[in-house]
C-alpha positions as CSV (number, residue, x, y, z in Angstrom):
1,M,34.9,-13.2,-5.1
2,T,37.1,-10.6,-3.8
3,A,37.6,-10.1,0.0
4,L,35.6,-7.1,-0.3
5,E,32.6,-8.9,-1.8
6,E,32.8,-12.0,0.9
7,E,32.3,-9.1,3.5
8,L,28.8,-7.9,1.7
9,P,25.3,-9.5,2.6
10,Q,24.6,-12.1,0.3
11,H,21.9,-9.9,-1.6
12,L,24.8,-7.3,-3.0
13,Q,27.3,-10.0,-4.3
14,G,27.6,-11.5,-7.8
15,N,24.7,-11.0,-10.0
16,W,22.8,-9.0,-7.0
17,S,25.3,-6.7,-7.1
18,P,24.1,-3.1,-7.2
19,V,24.0,-1.5,-11.0
20,Q,24.4,2.6,-9.8
21,E,25.1,3.9,-13.3
22,E,22.4,5.1,-15.5
23,R,23.0,4.4,-19.0
24,T,21.3,4.7,-22.4
25,I,22.6,2.6,-25.3
26,A,21.1,3.1,-28.8
27,D,20.6,0.7,-31.7
28,L,21.3,-2.5,-29.9
29,T,22.9,-5.5,-31.7
30,V,20.4,-8.2,-32.2
31,T,21.5,-11.8,-32.4
32,G,18.7,-13.4,-34.6
33,T,15.6,-11.7,-35.2
34,I,12.9,-9.9,-33.3
35,P,9.6,-10.4,-34.5
36,P,8.3,-7.1,-36.1
37,E,4.8,-7.8,-34.1
38,L,6.7,-7.0,-30.8
39,D,6.3,-3.3,-30.4
40,G,6.7,-1.7,-27.1
41,R,8.9,-1.6,-24.1
42,Y,10.2,-4.6,-22.1
43,V,11.0,-3.4,-18.6
44,R,11.6,-5.0,-15.1
45,N,12.2,-3.5,-11.8
46,G,14.7,-4.3,-8.9
47,A,16.5,-3.2,-5.8
48,N,19.8,-1.1,-6.6
49,P,20.8,1.1,-3.6
50,I,21.8,4.4,-4.8
51,T,24.4,4.0,-1.7
52,G,25.9,0.9,-2.9
53,F,24.8,-0.7,0.4
54,S,21.5,-1.9,2.0
55,D,20.8,-3.9,5.0
56,H,18.2,-5.9,3.5
57,P,17.1,-7.0,-0.3
58,F,13.7,-5.2,0.3
59,T,15.1,-1.9,1.1
60,G,17.3,-1.4,-2.0
61,D,16.1,1.6,-4.5
62,G,14.0,1.0,-7.2
63,M,15.9,0.8,-10.4
64,I,13.9,0.4,-13.9
65,H,15.7,-1.4,-16.8
66,G,14.1,-1.6,-20.1
67,V,14.8,-2.5,-24.1
68,R,12.4,-0.8,-26.6
69,L,11.4,-2.9,-29.6
70,R,10.3,-1.8,-32.7
71,D,10.0,-2.8,-36.4
72,G,12.4,-5.8,-35.7
73,A,14.8,-3.8,-34.0
74,A,16.1,-3.1,-30.6
75,E,16.1,0.7,-30.3
76,W,17.5,1.4,-27.3
77,Y,18.3,0.0,-23.9
78,R,17.9,2.2,-20.4
79,N,18.0,1.9,-16.8
80,R,16.7,4.6,-14.7
81,Y,16.3,5.2,-11.0
82,V,12.6,5.7,-9.8
83,Q,13.2,9.4,-8.3
84,T,11.8,8.8,-4.9
85,P,12.6,11.0,-1.9
86,F,15.4,8.6,-1.1
87,I,17.3,9.3,-4.3
88,A,17.1,13.0,-4.1
89,D,18.5,12.7,-0.3
90,P,20.6,9.4,0.0
91,D,21.1,10.2,3.7
92,R,17.5,8.8,4.2
93,A,18.5,5.3,3.2
94,V,17.3,4.1,6.3
95,I,13.6,4.0,6.4
96,D,11.9,5.7,9.2
97,M,9.0,3.1,10.2
98,A,6.4,5.9,11.4
99,E,7.0,8.1,8.3
100,S,6.7,5.0,6.3
101,L,3.4,4.5,7.7
102,T,1.9,8.2,7.3
103,D,3.9,9.3,4.2
104,M,2.5,7.3,1.2
105,T,5.3,8.7,-1.1
106,S,8.1,7.3,1.0
107,S,8.3,4.4,-1.4
108,K,11.5,2.6,-2.5
109,A,9.3,1.7,-5.6
110,N,11.4,-1.4,-6.2
111,T,9.1,-4.7,-6.3
112,N,7.0,-4.7,-9.5
113,V,6.6,-2.8,-12.8
114,V,3.3,-3.0,-14.5
115,G,1.8,-0.8,-17.6
116,H,-1.6,0.7,-17.5
117,A,-3.8,3.3,-18.9
118,G,-0.8,4.5,-20.6
119,Q,1.5,5.0,-17.8
120,I,4.4,2.8,-16.4
121,L,4.1,2.1,-12.5
122,A,6.6,1.5,-10.5
123,L,5.5,-0.4,-7.4
124,E,5.9,-1.8,-3.9
125,E,3.3,-2.7,-1.6
126,G,3.3,-0.2,1.2
127,H,2.8,3.3,-0.9
128,F,1.5,4.9,-3.6
129,P,2.6,4.0,-7.2
130,Y,5.4,5.8,-8.9
131,A,4.7,6.7,-12.6
132,L,7.0,6.9,-15.4
133,D,7.1,8.2,-19.0
134,G,7.9,6.2,-22.1
135,N,11.6,6.6,-21.4
136,L,11.3,5.6,-18.1
137,D,12.0,8.8,-16.5
138,T,10.1,9.5,-13.4
139,V,6.7,11.6,-13.4
140,G,6.1,11.2,-9.9
141,P,4.0,9.4,-7.3
142,T,0.0,9.2,-8.1
143,D,-3.0,9.2,-6.0
144,Y,-5.3,8.9,-8.6
145,D,-6.6,12.6,-8.3
146,G,-6.7,12.1,-4.3
147,R,-8.9,9.1,-4.4
148,L,-6.0,6.9,-3.3
149,T,-5.2,7.6,0.3
150,G,-3.3,4.5,1.4
151,P,-1.0,1.9,0.3
152,F,-1.3,0.2,-3.2
153,T,-0.1,-3.7,-3.8
154,A,3.0,-4.1,-6.0
155,H,0.8,-6.9,-7.6
156,P,-2.2,-5.7,-9.4
157,K,-4.3,-7.9,-11.7
158,I,-5.3,-6.3,-15.1
159,C,-8.8,-7.5,-16.5
160,P,-8.2,-9.0,-20.1
161,D,-11.9,-8.5,-20.8
162,T,-12.5,-4.6,-19.5
163,G,-8.8,-3.3,-19.2
164,E,-9.6,-2.7,-15.4
165,M,-6.6,-2.9,-13.1
166,L,-7.9,-4.5,-9.9
167,A,-5.6,-4.0,-6.6
168,F,-5.8,-3.9,-3.1
169,G,-3.8,-2.2,-0.2
170,Y,-3.2,-3.6,3.3
171,S,-1.8,-1.4,6.3
172,M,-0.9,-1.7,9.8
173,M,-3.5,0.9,10.5
174,E,-7.2,1.2,9.8
175,P,-8.7,0.5,7.4
176,Y,-6.3,-2.6,7.5
177,L,-7.6,-3.9,4.1
178,T,-9.0,-2.1,1.1
179,Y,-10.1,-3.1,-2.5
180,L,-9.2,-1.0,-5.4
181,R,-10.6,-1.0,-9.1
182,V,-8.9,1.4,-11.5
183,S,-10.8,1.8,-14.9
184,K,-9.1,1.1,-18.1
185,D,-8.6,5.1,-18.8
186,G,-6.8,5.1,-15.2
187,T,-9.4,6.4,-13.0
188,L,-9.7,5.1,-9.7
189,E,-13.4,3.9,-9.7
190,Q,-14.1,1.8,-6.4
191,V,-12.4,2.2,-2.9
192,E,-13.8,-0.3,-0.7
193,N,-12.7,-1.4,2.7
194,I,-12.7,-5.1,3.5
195,T,-13.6,-5.8,7.0
196,V,-10.6,-8.0,8.7
197,G,-9.9,-8.7,12.4
198,G,-6.7,-6.4,12.5
199,P,-3.5,-5.6,10.4
200,T,-3.3,-8.0,7.5
201,M,0.0,-8.4,5.7
202,M,-1.2,-9.8,2.2
203,H,1.5,-9.9,-0.3
204,D,-0.3,-11.0,-3.1
205,F,-4.0,-12.3,-4.6
206,N,-5.6,-13.7,-7.6
207,V,-8.7,-12.9,-9.7
208,T,-11.2,-15.2,-11.5
209,R,-14.1,-14.1,-13.8
210,N,-16.6,-14.4,-10.9
211,H,-14.3,-14.0,-7.6
C-alpha cells in the first residue's frame, strides 16, 4: 500500500478502489468450459465515484459490470457508469438532502441490479430505478408511466410463478411506506400505502406464497 492509499478512506483502498475507466473487451478467454445453456448477461453493480473520491461507500456513483454469455462463449465484458445527473455534473457529487428527498431522479443507482420485463434496472433505495439496455448503456430513470411517484427499493423480489416484481418504497415524508407490484410485462399495477407510525427505514423484505 502506498502512502497515498493510506490517506484514503477504507472503502477506497485495495479491492474497493474506484474503477473509473469504461471498457469493452470482446471474445474473452475462457479457462475450462461454459455450459451452452447459459445464455444471457451476468451483471453486478457497485459504487465507483467518478471523481475518484467519496466520503462514504454509499455515495459512490453506480457502475455496472457485465459479461455476455452465449453458445459456450464469453462474448464480451463491459463496464458502464449509470448515467445519473451526478455523472453529467460531477460537481453535484455531494448529495443535497432536500433535493434527494424531492427529486426522484437524483439517484446514485449504485446498490443492486435486477432484470425484469426485458429491462435491466440499476437500483438504490431512495429514488426511481434507472433502466439500462442490453449493452449496459443507460436508457434513463423510469417512473412506470407516471404511476411511481416515490422511492423504489433496491431489493425487489420477482415471483417465480407469476413473473411479477414485488417491491416497496419508504420515505422520510408521507406516505412513509408504499407497497408496489409490477406485472410480468413491466406495468406498475398496484401502488398501496401501508400505514406506519412515522418515517420507516426498511432496507429489505421477504415474500412467501401467502405473505
